[in-house]
Each structure stands twice: as C-alpha cells, then as structure tokens.
N, C-alpha and C positions, 0 to 999 in steps of 0.2 A: 885188500884186507879184507876182513868182516866186520860187521859193525861190531862195536864190543860190546854188546849186552850180551849176544853169542857168541863172540871169541872162544878155545883153548880156554887163555891167562884168566878172564872173565870166572869163566866156572868153574876153575882149578883155585882162584879164592873163596867163591859159596861155599865151595867142599873145605879150604880148609877154613875157616867162617864156623863153618858148621859141629868142625872136630873143636873146635876151643871153645864152641860154645857149650858140646856137650863134654868136654873136659872138666868146664868151671862148673859144675853140676847146674847151668840154666837152661832152665823151660822156652822156646820160645816169647811167652805173655811173660817168664821173668824180667827175659830182655826188653822187649818193647818196657814195657813198664820203668826199668832202669835210666832207659833211653827220650823216656818222652810220647813214643812212637805207640801205631796201633801194630795187633801183634799183626794185621796183615802185609803190613812195611815189612817184618821179618822175615815173613812168609816168601816172599813177595821178591827181596835180596834176596835167603837162601834157597831159593831156587831159579835163581839165573834169569826170572822177570827182571832183574830190575838193575842197574847199574849201579857200582857202590865206587864216589869218587873219595877220595885224597883225605878230604874230611869228617867223613861215615865215618872210615876207618879208623881213623887215629879214634873217634869218638866208640867207637865199635872199643877199642882197642883200650880205652878206661872204661866199659860197662864189664867188657869182660875178664879183662887184665892178659893181657898181652901189647908185645911194643908191636905197635905199628911198622914202624919201617927195619922189623925186624921181617917182621907179616913179607917187606915187601921183596928184601931180599932172597926169602925162601921162597919165593915163589918165583923172580927172577931166575931161580937155579933150575925149579923144576921145569 
C-alpha cells in the first residue's frame, strides 16, 4: 500500500477539492482566508503535497460549501 499522501485516492480527493473550490468561485487565497491558513497550505493540499485529514475535510466543506460525508461517498465510488 502506498503512502497516503501519494495514493491514488488522495490525488482524486485533491482534484475533487479543487473542483469544489472553483465551483464556489473561490481563489486559493480566498479559501485560505476563510480557513485562517496561509495560501501555501491550500496550494500544498491541492497539489497533493499535503495529506488531508477528516477534520480538515469537514472544515473545507464548511468553507467551500459541500458536505464532507458526501465527498467521501463519491470518492469511495471512483
């Protein structure tokens, strides 16, 4: 099993998060401000250089406007 930061599922999750952010009309800097993090945190997350934990996924869902549980369901079907 590959390390989770480089796993295919982690890459798919990052792609899905970028899609959701763009769909919400947010730039990386906008999302970073809403979450209280640096833009580099968002950049690393979206590029797959940073693993996303469950709590962060929930917080991302609140900031972007998606349901984290639904995201996980979609991810597990891919």
